[in-house]
C-alpha positions in Angstrom: 29.5 106.5 19.2 32.4 108.4 20.7 31.2 111.6 19.1 27.7 111.1 20.4 29.0 110.6 24.0 31.2 113.7 23.7 28.2 115.7 22.5 26.0 114.5 25.3 28.8 115.4 27.8 29.1 118.9 26.4 25.4 119.4 26.5 25.0 118.1 30.1 28.0 120.1 31.4 27.0 123.4 29.8 23.4 123.0 30.9 24.5 122.2 34.4 26.9 125.2 34.6 24.3 127.6 33.1 21.6 126.5 35.5 23.9 126.7 38.4 24.8 130.3 37.5 21.2 131.4 37.1 20.4 130.0 40.5 23.3 131.9 42.1 24.6 134.6 39.7 28.2 135.7 40.2 30.3 138.5 38.6 32.4 137.8 35.6 35.8 136.1 35.9 37.3 137.1 32.5 37.4 140.8 31.4 38.7 142.0 28.1 39.2 145.7 27.6 40.0 146.7 24.0 41.9 150.0 24.2 42.2 150.4 20.4 40.1 148.5 17.8 42.8 147.9 15.2 45.1 145.0 14.2 48.0 145.1 11.8 47.7 141.4 11.0 46.4 139.7 7.9 45.3 136.4 9.4 42.7 134.8 7.0 40.7 133.4 9.9 40.1 136.8 11.5 37.1 139.0 10.6 39.0 142.1 11.8 42.3 141.6 10.0 43.6 144.8 8.4 42.2 143.9 5.1 38.7 143.0 6.4 38.0 145.2 9.4 34.9 147.4 8.9 34.9 149.0 12.3 35.3 152.8 12.6 38.6 153.6 14.3 38.2 154.1 18.1 40.7 154.4 21.0 39.6 154.3 24.6 39.8 157.5 26.5 41.8 157.5 29.8 38.8 158.6 31.8 36.7 155.6 30.6 39.5 153.1 31.3 39.9 154.5 34.8 36.2 154.3 35.3 36.0 150.7 34.3 39.1 149.7 36.4 37.7 151.5 39.5 34.4 149.6 39.0 36.4 146.3 38.9 38.3 147.5 42.0 35.0 147.9 43.9 34.5 144.1 43.2 38.0 143.3 44.6 38.4 141.8 41.1 40.9 138.8 41.0 40.0 137.2 37.7 41.5 137.4 34.3 42.1 140.9 32.9 43.3 141.4 29.3 43.8 144.9 27.9 43.0 143.5 24.5 40.2 141.7 22.6 39.8 141.7 18.8 42.9 143.8 18.1 46.7 144.1 18.3 47.2 145.8 21.7 50.7 147.1 20.9 49.1 149.4 18.4 48.2 151.4 21.5 51.4 153.4 22.1 50.5 153.8 25.7 49.6 150.2 26.5 52.3 149.8 29.2 51.1 152.9 31.0 47.5 151.5 30.9 48.7 148.2 32.2 50.4 150.0 35.1 47.1 151.7 35.9 45.3 148.3 35.8 47.9 146.8 38.1 47.5 149.7 40.6 43.7 149.7 40.7 43.2 145.9 40.4 46.2 144.5 42.2 44.7 141.0 42.5 43.7 140.7 38.8 45.6 138.3 36.5 46.9 140.7 33.8 47.6 139.1 30.5 48.1 140.3 26.9 47.9 138.5 23.5 50.0 140.0 20.7 51.2 139.0 17.3 54.6 140.3 18.3 55.3 142.3 15.2 55.6 145.6 17.1 57.4 144.1 20.1 60.9 145.2 21.0 63.1 144.1 23.9 62.6 147.5 25.6 58.9 147.4 25.1 58.7 143.8 26.5 60.5 145.0 29.7 58.2 147.9 30.0 55.1 145.6 29.9 56.4 143.4 32.7 57.7 146.3 34.8 54.2 147.8 34.5 52.7 144.7 36.1 51.9 142.3 33.3 51.6 138.7 34.5 51.6 136.8 31.2 52.5 137.7 27.6 51.1 135.4 24.9 52.8 135.9 21.5 51.0 134.4 18.5 53.8 134.2 16.0 52.0 134.1 12.6 54.1 132.5 9.9 53.2 130.6 6.8 56.5 128.7 7.0 55.7 127.9 10.7 59.0 129.5 11.8 59.7 131.8 14.7 60.3 135.4 13.4 64.0 136.4 13.8 63.2 139.5 15.9 61.1 137.4 18.4 64.0 134.9 18.6 66.4 137.7 19.1 64.3 139.4 21.9 64.1 136.1 23.8 67.8 135.5 23.3 68.7 138.9 24.7 66.2 138.4 27.6 67.7 135.1 28.5 71.2 136.6 29.0 69.9 139.7 30.9 69.1 140.4 34.6 65.5 140.0 33.6 65.7 136.4 32.4 63.0 135.4 34.9 60.5 137.2 32.7 60.9 134.4 30.1 58.8 132.0 32.3 55.9 134.4 31.8 56.1 134.4 28.0 54.3 131.9 25.8 55.1 131.7 22.0 52.7 129.9 19.7 53.7 129.5 16.1 50.6 129.6 13.9 49.9 129.9 10.2 47.9 133.0 9.2 46.0 130.7 6.8 45.0 128.2 9.4 41.3 127.1 9.6 40.3 127.8 13.1 36.9 128.6 14.8 34.5 130.4 12.6 34.1 133.4 15.0 30.3 133.3 15.1 30.2 132.6 11.4 32.4 135.6 10.6 35.8 134.1 9.9 36.7 135.0 6.2 38.3 131.6 5.5 35.5 129.5 6.9 32.5 130.5 4.8 32.4 127.4 2.6 29.3 125.3 2.9 31.4 122.3 3.9 32.2 123.9 7.3 29.0 123.0 9.2 30.6 122.2 12.6 28.4 124.9 14.2 25.1 122.9 13.5 26.0 120.3 16.1 25.8 123.0 18.8 22.4 124.5 17.8 20.6 122.8 20.7 23.4 123.6 23.2 24.2 126.7 25.2 27.5 128.5 25.8 29.3 129.6 28.9 30.9 132.8 27.5 28.1 135.2 28.5 28.2 133.6 32.0 31.9 134.2 32.5 33.2 136.9 30.1 32.8 140.7 29.8 34.2 142.3 26.7 34.4 146.1 26.6 35.1 147.9 23.3 37.0 151.3 23.1 33.8 153.2 23.0 32.6 151.6 26.3 30.1 149.4 24.5 29.9 145.8 25.8 29.9 143.0 23.3 28.1 139.7 23.5 31.5 137.9 23.9 35.0 137.7 22.3 33.6 136.0 19.2 31.5 139.1 18.5 34.6 140.6 16.8 32.7 143.3 14.9 30.6 144.4 17.9 27.3 143.4 16.3 25.6 143.0 19.7 25.8 145.7 22.3 24.5 144.8 25.8 25.3 148.1 27.5 27.8 150.9 27.7 30.4 151.3 30.5 30.4 155.1 29.9 26.8 155.4 31.2 26.3 152.3 33.3 28.1 150.4 36.1 29.5 147.0 35.3 26.9 145.5 37.6 24.1 147.2 35.8 25.4 145.7 32.5 26.4 142.2 33.8 23.2 141.6 35.7 21.1 143.7 33.4 18.0 142.6 31.4 19.8 142.2 28.1 22.6 139.9 29.4 20.1 137.9 31.5 17.7 137.4 28.6 20.6 136.0 26.4 21.7 133.6 29.2 18.1 132.3 29.6 17.7 131.9 25.9 20.9 129.9 25.7 19.9 127.7 28.5 16.3 127.1 27.4 16.5 127.2 23.6 20.2 126.8 22.8 22.3 128.7 20.3 19.8 128.5 17.4 17.7 131.1 19.1 20.4 133.9 18.8 21.6 135.4 15.5 25.4 135.3 16.2 25.4 132.2 18.4 23.6 130.0 15.9 26.6 130.2 13.5 29.2 129.8 16.2 31.3 126.6 16.4 33.1 127.2 19.7 32.5 124.1 21.9 30.1 124.8 24.8 32.6 124.1 27.6 36.1 124.4 26.2 36.6 128.2 26.9 35.3 128.1 30.4 37.4 125.0 31.2 40.5 126.8 30.0 39.7 129.9 32.1 39.0 127.9 35.2 42.3 126.0 34.8 44.1 129.3 34.5 42.3 130.8 37.5 42.9 127.7 39.7 46.6 127.1 38.8 48.1 130.5 37.8 51.7 129.1 37.9 53.3 132.5 36.9 51.5 134.2 39.7 52.8 131.7 42.2 56.3 132.3 41.0 55.9 136.1 41.4 54.6 135.8 44.9 57.5 133.6 46.1 
């Protein structure tokens, strides 16, 4: 009974939110810009780990990044902005420089970065925050569920330094690289077994990701959402189109209507996805409404 009530609540909330958006469309509040499409991790739940990634190597050109950021600037963008997506952002040797550009052109954006921390050093950490990063989320992958010594050392040095206040803007999550997580639209290598059928319960429901999130690959191509790790669906190209033309364009709008009217089972990637309909949007809204690290910065 509890599961049925939860399912009904998810269906109602997602339908209500989707209908509300279609009645009064608004610009995205969560933008991911992938500056390089590579990861050095071996996480078994990720379809783009270094042993599984089938994407041709691509790195975003400076002129394209600036074009996208200027477009966001024209919207006075104040939502979430991550210079990463399905990759390890620190594999971009100029990521701090790119964050500084994002901070200059989008001063109100909430700049964040997810990293596995393997390429992080104390000096590099300082360069990220000095460039204007708001939040650094370190996913510390360890089969033994232990913090890596070099991460512990970096945090220890930081705590005793004049930059100790940056520690309040760092989150470390210790995760097993073998963990069974979401199925990434049916693409997670370690969740292919027939016993994993969580996604079927959402077939008749929608999803709020295409109503809230814009994911731009290094080539300028825009993906369906962050679960489209391999870029199987392209809804436009920021090299040739404005973000408005993509976000309010016919391809995005058709997908949103399909999700609302027919549910996930009507779309190839979505029909295999087990992300709950409202969880990601609720998390984003909580971040946008609270932003504790931003408040600390502004004091």
